[in-house]
BAFI-3210 file (N, C-alpha, C; in Angstrom, 3 decimals, decimal comma, padded with zeros to 6 digits):
// residues 237
n [1|2|3|4|5|6|7|8|9|10|11|12|13|14|15|16|17|18|19|20|21|22|23|24|25|26|27|28|29|30|31|32|33|34|35|36|37|38|39|40|41|42|43|44|45|46|47|48|49|50|51|52|53|54|55|56|57|58|59|60|61|62|63|64|65|66|67|68|69|70|71|72|73|74|75|76|77|78|79|80|81|82|83|84|85|86|87|88|89|90|91|92|93|94|95|96|97|98|99|100|101|102|103|104|105|106|107|108|109|110|111|112|113|114|115|116|117|118|119|120|121|122|123|124|125|126|127|128|129|130|131|132|133|134|135|136|137|138|139|140|141|142|143|144|145|146|147|148|149|150|151|152|153|154|155|156|157|158|159|160|161|162|163|164|165|166|167|168|169|170|171|172|173|174|175|176|177|178|179|180|181|182|183|184|185|186|187|188|189|190|191|192|193|194|195|196|197|198|199|200|201|202|203|204|205|206|207|208|209|210|211|212|213|214|215|216|217|218|219|220|221|222|223|224|225|226|227|228|229|230|231|232|233|234|235|236|237]
n.u [000,807|000,759|000,578|000,445|-000,177|-000,925|-000,998|-001,933|-000,381|000,494|002,746|003,621|005,579|008,356|008,414|010,719|011,791|009,707|009,981|012,452|012,242|010,289|011,495|013,907|016,263|016,423|016,281|014,780|012,744|014,097|014,141|011,878|012,648|011,720|010,959|008,365|007,040|004,113|003,769|006,134|009,692|010,317|009,443|006,820|003,587|000,337|-002,431|-003,967|-004,930|-004,584|-005,227|-005,140|-002,293|-001,265|-002,360|-000,992|001,754|001,464|000,716|003,299|004,851|003,732|004,151|006,965|008,557|007,686|008,587|007,413|008,439|011,516|013,165|012,747|009,716|009,699|008,246|005,177|004,097|003,042|004,017|003,224|003,008|003,385|002,825|004,036|003,407|004,352|004,425|002,682|002,514|-000,572|-002,399|-005,173|-006,338|-007,242|-005,193|-002,906|-003,381|-003,263|-000,501|000,764|-000,081|001,004|003,726|003,803|003,475|005,818|007,805|007,304|007,704|010,260|011,336|010,646|012,154|014,679|014,596|013,645|011,435|008,272|007,569|005,024|002,009|001,003|-000,840|000,167|-000,667|-002,816|-004,931|-004,982|-006,696|-006,080|-004,025|-001,145|001,445|003,099|004,875|004,888|003,589|005,380|007,696|007,176|006,498|009,050|010,684|009,485|010,253|013,046|013,055|012,181|014,149|016,205|015,852|016,639|016,220|016,219|012,986|010,937|011,165|008,801|007,691|006,115|004,239|000,738|-002,006|-005,152|-006,357|-008,026|-008,431|-008,533|-011,333|-014,791|-016,962|-019,631|-021,768|-022,462|-021,207|-019,295|-017,200|-014,246|-012,612|-009,971|-009,283|-007,471|-005,708|-002,653|000,851|003,866|006,613|009,085|010,817|012,320|012,289|009,777|008,528|007,049|007,141|007,364|005,153|003,433|000,754|-002,587|-002,824|-000,673|002,549|006,033|008,520|010,084|013,491|014,362|012,488|012,799|015,480|014,820|012,941|014,839|016,668|014,799|014,322|016,685|017,064|015,083|016,058|018,282|017,188|016,267|017,978|018,087|018,157|015,885|013,158|010,444|008,284|006,149|004,078|002,773|000,864|-000,176|-000,514]
n.v [-001,136|002,021|005,147|008,253|009,120|010,979|010,483|009,923|008,488|006,593|005,568|003,631|003,932|004,376|007,464|008,948|008,344|009,375|012,070|012,445|012,098|014,054|016,386|016,316|015,115|012,483|010,894|008,840|005,760|002,573|-000,224|-002,932|-006,322|-009,261|-012,723|-013,182|-010,990|-009,286|-008,074|-008,374|-006,971|-003,639|-000,376|-000,019|001,235|002,307|002,989|006,090|005,780|006,680|005,944|003,063|002,762|003,714|001,764|-000,445|000,490|000,592|-001,979|-003,152|-002,096|-003,088|-005,746|-006,561|-008,787|-010,208|-008,964|-007,411|-005,153|-004,257|-002,661|-001,963|-000,341|002,183|004,402|004,736|006,066|008,005|008,684|010,818|010,563|012,081|010,542|010,066|008,214|006,777|004,123|001,524|-001,699|-002,706|-004,592|-004,446|-004,182|-005,732|-005,762|-005,880|-008,412|-010,148|-009,678|-010,660|-013,286|-014,539|-014,154|-015,844|-018,241|-018,777|-018,408|-020,562|-022,789|-022,473|-023,032|-025,603|-026,736|-026,371|-028,047|-027,102|-026,362|-024,756|-021,850|-021,546|-019,793|-019,582|-020,183|-018,525|-019,631|-021,983|-020,407|-018,348|-016,825|-015,056|-015,990|-015,002|-015,497|-014,743|-016,447|-017,352|-015,410|-013,248|-014,110|-014,477|-011,630|-010,763|-012,167|-011,251|-008,503|-008,762|-010,104|-008,247|-006,397|-007,834|-008,353|-008,155|-005,633|-003,850|-003,913|-001,213|-000,507|-001,444|000,960|000,797|-001,468|-002,342|-003,345|-004,525|-005,830|-008,270|-008,246|-009,495|-009,965|-010,416|-007,368|-007,987|-010,843|-012,068|-010,433|-008,859|-007,393|-006,620|-005,790|-004,982|-004,567|-003,030|-001,025|-001,622|-000,482|-001,367|000,303|000,753|002,653|005,210|007,830|008,425|009,614|012,506|014,213|014,453|014,593|015,624|013,986|015,161|017,270|016,280|017,181|018,106|016,922|018,629|019,567|018,369|016,326|014,901|013,800|012,326|010,495|009,206|007,988|006,243|004,622|003,581|001,962|000,078|-001,269|-002,342|-004,152|-005,835|-007,608|-009,986|-011,785|-010,881|-012,926|-014,461|-016,547|-019,488|-019,421|-017,161|-014,266|-011,346|-007,814]
n.w [-000,077|-000,980|000,171|001,107|004,486|007,199|010,832|014,097|016,799|019,659|022,146|024,798|027,598|029,877|031,737|031,648|029,220|027,556|028,037|027,088|024,414|023,652|024,271|022,701|023,541|023,078|019,883|018,673|018,979|020,374|018,301|018,630|018,634|018,944|018,851|019,181|018,572|017,442|014,998|013,691|013,342|014,891|015,969|018,206|018,233|019,495|017,535|017,642|020,246|023,202|025,821|025,774|025,183|027,526|029,435|028,544|029,413|032,156|032,707|032,125|034,026|036,406|036,336|036,244|036,035|033,688|031,659|029,490|028,060|026,480|028,233|031,524|033,019|035,120|035,801|034,661|031,541|028,554|025,326|022,456|018,966|015,681|012,692|009,418|006,907|003,851|002,671|003,495|004,900|005,359|007,298|007,642|005,193|001,827|000,163|001,743|003,112|001,138|000,299|002,593|002,586|000,334|000,848|003,201|001,952|000,238|002,163|003,866|002,226|001,614|004,092|004,492|002,332|003,278|005,511|007,842|010,557|010,162|011,955|014,522|015,589|019,019|022,072|025,089|027,526|029,197|029,541|027,600|025,419|023,264|021,958|022,091|021,546|018,837|016,774|014,054|012,622|013,159|012,133|009,263|008,675|009,272|007,557|004,870|004,949|004,557|002,190|000,283|000,394|-000,707|-003,195|-006,809|-008,921|-005,703|-003,937|-003,027|000,551|003,167|005,194|007,465|009,374|009,866|011,881|012,986|016,158|017,972|021,484|024,823|026,938|025,952|025,418|025,816|026,337|023,681|022,021|019,305|019,955|021,657|024,897|024,979|022,407|019,580|017,375|016,070|015,290|013,779|013,228|010,857|009,622|010,907|010,067|009,529|011,623|012,201|014,479|018,066|020,889|024,034|025,460|025,873|029,026|030,018|031,428|030,968|032,959|035,874|036,270|038,715|039,173|036,894|037,513|039,566|038,577|036,807|038,619|039,826|037,519|037,016|039,384|038,870|036,519|037,513|039,291|037,451|035,615|034,116|031,063|028,421|027,948|026,789|028,266|027,682|029,591|030,254|030,064|027,967|028,279]
ca.u [000,053|001,574|-000,485|000,905|-001,195|-000,677|-001,853|-001,471|-000,071|000,988|003,786|003,675|007,051|008,694|008,347|011,982|011,699|008,740|010,495|013,641|011,809|009,533|012,738|014,744|017,462|016,410|015,779|013,814|012,786|014,786|013,166|011,624|013,104|011,686|010,383|006,901|006,244|002,935|004,048|007,602|010,465|010,003|008,993|005,442|002,620|-001,065|-002,866|-005,003|-005,489|-003,662|-005,469|-004,539|-000,989|-000,955|-002,641|000,310|002,889|001,121|000,976|004,669|005,361|003,207|004,652|008,263|009,154|007,037|009,324|006,672|009,172|013,016|013,774|011,606|009,072|009,472|007,143|004,455|003,764|002,701|004,343|002,592|003,870|002,827|003,551|003,692|003,882|003,958|004,538|002,336|001,966|-001,562|-003,154|-006,669|-006,811|-007,148|-003,935|-001,951|-003,580|-002,657|001,011|001,259|-000,229|001,938|004,949|003,821|003,641|007,199|008,581|006,894|008,237|011,896|011,621|010,536|013,136|015,855|014,479|013,421|010,082|007,566|007,017|003,506|001,503|000,451|-001,256|001,193|-000,952|-004,087|-006,190|-004,692|-007,500|-005,629|-002,841|-000,202|002,708|002,884|006,194|004,545|003,369|006,585|008,616|006,687|006,820|010,726|011,318|009,051|010,972|014,340|012,918|011,961|015,552|017,296|015,546|017,321|016,610|015,349|011,639|010,885|010,949|007,728|007,997|005,397|003,026|-000,319|-002,936|-006,101|-006,185|-009,003|-007,938|-009,285|-012,727|-015,766|-017,696|-020,966|-021,567|-022,421|-020,762|-018,204|-016,226|-013,454|-012,297|-008,541|-009,212|-006,596|-004,706|-001,074|001,831|005,217|007,348|010,481|011,581|012,325|012,165|008,330|008,002|007,261|007,351|006,873|004,195|002,882|-000,623|-003,372|-002,811|000,683|003,595|007,305|009,125|011,090|014,690|014,395|011,619|013,388|016,643|014,265|012,524|015,818|017,057|013,875|014,499|018,002|016,956|014,317|016,923|019,431|016,551|015,697|018,934|018,018|017,706|014,546|012,692|008,930|007,969|004,879|002,953|002,577|-000,136|000,246|-001,662]
ca.v [000,045|003,344|006,166|009,356|009,364|011,534|009,853|010,112|007,297|006,602|004,662|003,499|003,954|005,090|008,869|009,608|008,210|010,344|013,404|012,458|012,186|015,421|017,404|016,025|014,303|011,130|010,928|007,906|004,687|001,467|-001,285|-004,300|-007,445|-010,488|-013,661|-013,232|-009,699|-009,555|-007,333|-008,250|-005,961|-002,131|000,417|-000,342|002,119|002,088|004,083|006,964|005,319|007,125|005,163|001,700|002,890|003,886|000,461|-001,361|000,962|000,236|-003,452|-003,588|-001,616|-003,930|-007,031|-006,505|-010,128|-010,839|-008,378|-006,731|-004,343|-004,631|-001,957|-001,741|000,876|002,491|005,453|004,651|007,407|007,873|009,750|010,825|010,902|012,161|009,700|010,194|007,075|006,487|002,772|000,601|-002,947|-002,714|-005,808|-004,206|-004,255|-006,748|-005,783|-006,165|-009,587|-010,960|-009,602|-011,569|-014,664|-014,803|-014,236|-016,949|-019,609|-018,776|-018,634|-021,940|-023,597|-022,470|-023,641|-027,070|-027,241|-026,350|-029,091|-026,402|-026,356|-023,479|-021,454|-021,381|-019,033|-020,624|-019,692|-018,549|-020,517|-022,526|-019,319|-017,341|-016,942|-014,305|-016,414|-013,874|-015,815|-014,856|-016,752|-017,458|-014,120|-012,608|-014,833|-014,108|-010,170|-010,386|-012,632|-010,430|-007,318|-009,165|-010,563|-007,176|-005,708|-008,559|-008,690|-007,187|-004,426|-004,097|-003,250|-000,276|-001,309|-000,992|001,635|000,429|-002,510|-001,873|-004,380|-004,594|-007,010|-008,295|-008,761|-009,369|-010,539|-009,734|-006,453|-008,559|-012,256|-012,347|-009,154|-009,224|-006,467|-007,029|-004,745|-004,444|-004,312|-001,902|-000,973|-001,445|-000,160|-001,459|001,233|000,345|003,811|006,410|009,159|008,675|010,507|014,039|014,946|013,895|015,345|015,125|013,912|016,239|017,200|015,812|018,153|017,790|016,793|019,449|018,910|017,593|015,344|013,968|013,242|011,379|009,284|008,530|007,153|005,246|003,664|002,895|000,920|-001,045|-001,869|-003,151|-005,306|-006,777|-007,837|-011,216|-011,791|-010,835|-014,218|-014,556|-017,927|-019,746|-019,597|-015,822|-013,396|-010,007|-006,836]
ca.w [000,101|-001,037|000,412|002,288|005,464|008,540|011,788|015,523|017,455|021,027|022,559|026,322|028,057|030,982|031,830|031,123|027,663|027,184|028,164|026,399|023,009|023,443|024,605|021,790|023,953|022,221|018,599|018,083|019,852|020,049|017,829|019,347|017,720|019,553|017,851|019,412|018,384|016,593|013,657|013,363|014,217|014,660|017,033|018,451|018,638|019,455|016,772|018,059|021,559|024,334|027,034|025,520|025,443|029,125|030,012|028,386|030,151|033,638|032,858|032,205|035,286|037,537|035,955|035,741|035,759|032,553|030,761|028,326|027,291|026,684|029,429|032,588|033,087|036,553|035,978|033,290|030,641|027,204|024,357|021,267|017,792|014,575|011,665|007,976|006,292|002,584|002,217|004,497|004,753|006,032|007,270|007,514|003,707|001,159|-000,552|002,768|003,493|000,041|000,302|003,730|002,326|-000,675|001,601|003,871|001,145|-000,126|003,376|004,332|001,307|001,714|005,469|004,317|001,374|004,111|006,428|009,023|010,933|010,079|013,262|014,784|016,710|019,903|023,398|026,064|028,681|028,982|029,420|026,744|024,266|022,317|021,259|022,005|021,201|017,439|016,216|012,765|012,075|013,362|011,039|007,910|008,510|009,047|006,038|003,862|004,891|004,102|000,907|-000,459|000,332|-001,405|-004,709|-007,693|-007,983|-004,391|-003,901|-001,831|001,762|003,795|006,335|008,800|009,252|010,660|011,985|014,074|017,108|018,998|022,475|025,974|027,093|025,050|026,151|026,377|026,135|022,322|021,393|018,492|020,412|022,917|025,776|024,678|020,946|019,433|016,087|016,245|014,107|013,762|012,537|010,590|009,120|012,045|009,457|009,363|012,781|011,984|015,735|019,306|021,764|025,302|025,574|026,719|030,337|030,525|031,397|031,302|034,463|036,133|036,426|039,969|038,953|035,983|038,121|040,477|037,801|036,180|039,429|039,960|036,533|037,229|040,461|038,262|035,684|038,379|039,806|036,386|034,828|033,460|029,694|028,086|027,372|026,892|028,221|027,295|030,446|030,428|029,294|027,694|028,545]
c.u [000,914|000,598|-000,007|-000,179|-000,462|-001,435|-001,251|-001,398|000,586|001,863|003,656|005,107|007,119|008,593|009,531|012,081|010,808|009,330|011,744|013,248|011,136|010,730|013,722|016,222|017,585|015,643|014,712|013,884|013,707|013,700|013,127|012,059|013,057|010,796|008,870|006,244|005,388|003,035|005,439|008,497|010,045|009,664|007,445|004,668|001,276|-001,641|-004,139|-005,549|-004,502|-003,923|-004,921|-003,042|-000,455|-001,464|-001,435|001,437|002,674|001,361|002,362|005,386|004,853|003,789|006,133|008,911|008,645|007,852|008,417|007,524|010,776|013,580|012,495|010,958|008,964|008,179|006,192|003,864|003,443|003,336|003,648|003,430|003,007|003,499|003,144|004,414|003,459|003,826|004,088|002,150|000,774|-002,593|-004,748|-007,231|-006,531|-005,766|-002,858|-002,048|-002,974|-001,158|001,478|000,967|000,738|003,445|004,977|004,207|005,197|007,910|008,450|007,669|009,664|012,049|011,778|011,618|014,476|015,791|014,121|011,851|009,485|007,221|005,615|003,229|000,876|000,099|000,009|000,723|-002,292|-005,179|-006,064|-005,346|-007,051|-004,544|-001,765|001,286|002,856|004,306|005,925|004,522|004,713|007,617|008,418|006,957|008,227|011,115|010,653|009,850|012,429|014,268|012,904|013,366|016,425|017,094|016,392|016,515|015,730|014,036|011,666|010,425|009,521|008,101|007,311|004,422|002,047|-001,269|-003,963|-006,057|-007,261|-008,198|-008,607|-010,790|-013,847|-016,622|-018,965|-020,776|-021,634|-021,828|-019,504|-016,819|-015,384|-012,878|-010,973|-008,305|-008,431|-006,036|-003,469|-000,372|003,110|005,877|008,664|011,249|011,206|011,949|010,590|007,755|008,316|007,605|006,771|006,055|003,826|001,492|-001,355|-003,455|-001,468|001,575|005,123|007,734|009,935|012,485|014,990|013,625|012,210|014,447|016,069|013,650|013,666|016,400|016,051|014,052|015,742|017,870|016,024|015,301|018,021|018,477|016,039|016,734|018,979|017,707|016,304|013,982|011,258|008,689|006,576|003,946|002,634|001,532|000,369|-000,907|-002,453]
c.v [001,286|004,501|007,221|009,476|009,948|010,955|010,148|008,751|007,550|005,499|004,740|003,237|004,427|006,776|009,489|009,533|009,146|011,738|013,635|012,736|013,630|016,532|017,428|015,416|012,908|011,278|009,941|006,804|003,542|000,555|-002,503|-005,494|-008,829|-011,423|-013,771|-011,992|-009,891|-009,205|-007,417|-007,165|-004,509|-001,475|000,427|000,966|001,794|003,356|004,883|006,507|005,557|006,194|003,663|001,789|002,910|002,472|-000,514|-001,019|000,342|-001,374|-003,840|-003,095|-002,452|-005,273|-007,275|-007,765|-010,768|-010,056|-008,010|-005,775|-004,583|-004,006|-001,968|-000,431|001,146|003,462|005,337|005,982|006,952|009,022|009,581|011,073|011,120|011,554|010,044|009,095|006,981|005,114|001,758|-000,606|-003,029|-003,857|-005,584|-003,999|-005,540|-006,946|-006,301|-007,703|-010,567|-010,898|-010,614|-012,860|-015,209|-015,059|-015,491|-018,221|-019,734|-018,892|-020,002|-022,822|-023,543|-023,006|-025,162|-027,664|-027,252|-027,467|-028,446|-026,472|-024,852|-023,125|-021,528|-020,540|-019,986|-019,674|-019,645|-019,357|-020,930|-021,466|-018,166|-017,503|-015,999|-014,835|-015,458|-014,265|-015,968|-015,186|-016,827|-016,155|-013,167|-012,881|-014,548|-012,516|-009,978|-010,928|-011,767|-009,098|-007,532|-009,464|-009,355|-006,474|-006,364|-008,854|-007,539|-006,653|-004,618|-003,378|-002,313|-000,933|-000,471|-000,246|001,362|-000,692|-002,182|-003,070|-004,139|-005,857|-007,003|-008,965|-008,458|-009,977|-009,790|-008,645|-007,013|-009,913|-012,459|-011,307|-009,707|-008,150|-006,933|-005,827|-004,227|-004,347|-003,202|-002,072|-000,712|-001,206|-000,586|-000,678|000,704|001,659|004,984|007,628|009,366|009,420|011,843|014,795|014,293|014,960|014,785|014,976|015,043|016,055|016,963|017,022|017,585|017,816|018,020|018,660|017,962|016,175|014,404|013,221|012,175|010,194|008,672|007,581|005,916|004,176|002,960|001,689|-000,211|-001,775|-002,862|-004,335|-006,273|-007,035|-009,110|-011,014|-011,653|-012,126|-014,255|-016,163|-018,248|-020,210|-018,051|-015,157|-012,053|-009,082|-006,612]
c.w [000,103|-000,925|001,515|003,223|006,707|009,553|013,019|016,099|018,701|021,514|024,186|026,737|029,433|030,877|031,337|029,619|027,038|027,055|027,338|024,804|022,699|023,595|023,390|022,295|023,381|020,917|018,028|019,124|019,372|019,437|018,484|018,208|018,361|018,721|018,045|019,055|017,223|015,049|013,158|014,018|013,925|016,041|017,092|019,082|018,666|018,533|017,395|019,418|022,606|025,445|026,790|025,667|026,867|029,723|029,800|029,061|031,733|033,707|032,881|033,473|036,454|037,342|035,474|035,333|034,323|031,405|029,268|027,398|027,504|027,958|030,314|032,574|034,521|036,801|034,749|032,936|029,291|026,394|023,075|020,112|016,527|013,406|010,362|007,299|004,886|002,150|003,348|003,944|005,656|005,927|007,611|006,077|003,019|000,432|000,515|003,121|002,266|-000,026|001,440|003,320|001,360|000,009|002,385|003,051|000,665|001,006|003,861|003,446|001,246|003,164|005,169|003,369|002,250|005,296|007,784|009,346|010,625|011,517|013,450|015,751|017,713|021,225|024,216|027,382|028,199|028,936|028,539|025,486|023,215|021,621|021,138|021,622|019,587|016,561|014,770|012,127|011,986|012,206|009,600|007,807|008,367|007,754|004,797|003,766|004,228|002,765|-000,083|-000,775|-000,559|-002,788|-005,568|-008,800|-006,742|-004,401|-002,814|-000,517|002,482|004,985|007,572|008,434|010,208|010,664|013,108|014,956|017,889|020,180|023,742|025,931|026,220|025,977|026,609|025,860|024,574|021,438|020,466|019,012|021,839|023,700|025,447|023,387|020,450|017,934|016,402|015,074|014,598|012,938|012,139|010,218|010,251|011,356|009,285|010,541|012,653|013,314|017,097|020,045|023,094|025,075|026,238|028,174|030,944|030,555|031,546|032,674|034,513|036,344|037,592|039,697|037,958|036,502|038,954|039,706|037,126|037,188|039,661|038,764|036,622|038,341|039,906|037,270|036,469|038,969|038,744|035,340|033,819|031,949|029,510|027,389|027,887|027,047|027,943|028,454|031,108|029,718|028,967|027,984|027,383]
res [m|s|l|s|t|a|l|i|a|y|h|g|c|d|v|t|t|r|d|d|l|v|s|g|r|l|k|h|l|t|h|s|n|n|q|y|d|w|l|g|p|g|a|y|f|f|e|g|d|v|e|r|a|l|l|f|a|q|a|s|h|q|n|p|a|k|r|y|t|a|r|p|i|a|t|p|a|v|v|g|a|v|l|q|v|q|r|w|l|d|m|t|t|q|a|g|i|k|e|f|s|l|a|y|q|v|f|a|a|a|q|s|a|d|g|k|p|v|p|t|n|s|p|a|s|d|t|d|a|d|v|i|y|r|a|l|d|n|a|v|f|t|w|l|h|l|a|r|a|s|q|e|p|p|r|p|a|f|q|a|v|r|a|a|f|h|q|g|e|k|v|a|p|t|s|g|f|h|v|s|t|h|i|q|i|s|l|q|d|n|n|c|v|v|g|w|f|l|p|a|g|a|k|l|l|t|d|q|q|y|d|e|a|k|a|k|l|k|d|a|q|a|a|n|k|k|p|r|i|r|v|k|n|e|t|a|p]
***
């Protein structure tokens, strides 16, 4: 999908990361690159949903052992971003679904030819109705990005992947809506970020508050030094 679209997205993070981005001390987010990431590698955002981003940051803060984020979140916060994306892999469209489907077929055939198993999506626990361990989807997205870059001549890279996810309990017994449904974006091209901003009602920390939040984050990092591994008996926010 090639369509220049400006949109608002939100990222749940530590308050120091929020202030670093808005103030310019930090230019961009570190990209996530875990085999269970739903949309493959990239910087993850919730499209247009500041509350959902905050819920994620709070869940990471409250469950540090589950390592929802690569770095711990000591003080939950949300940073807003204006994104200008021209080349989407949009999984809410037929074009995006067809692109993914073709990539899956070629990827699966290549895995079989090499005698390697095709990854699978699987529940993280007996109660995981959302099937949050998305190893297959992640592998296909990752392969697709690499395949486009390796073609001769290379095909233009997708700057972002976008998809809608049903998550959480149903809002009513027979409803098709779920309490944590959201649209998520995995951004590959940091240049698509036009600017960072504070959500409505938020204020930058004072120098003293920032130093205190930084010390709190340092303590959280020291307490959580184990390698980040998502085991299949955990659930995601």
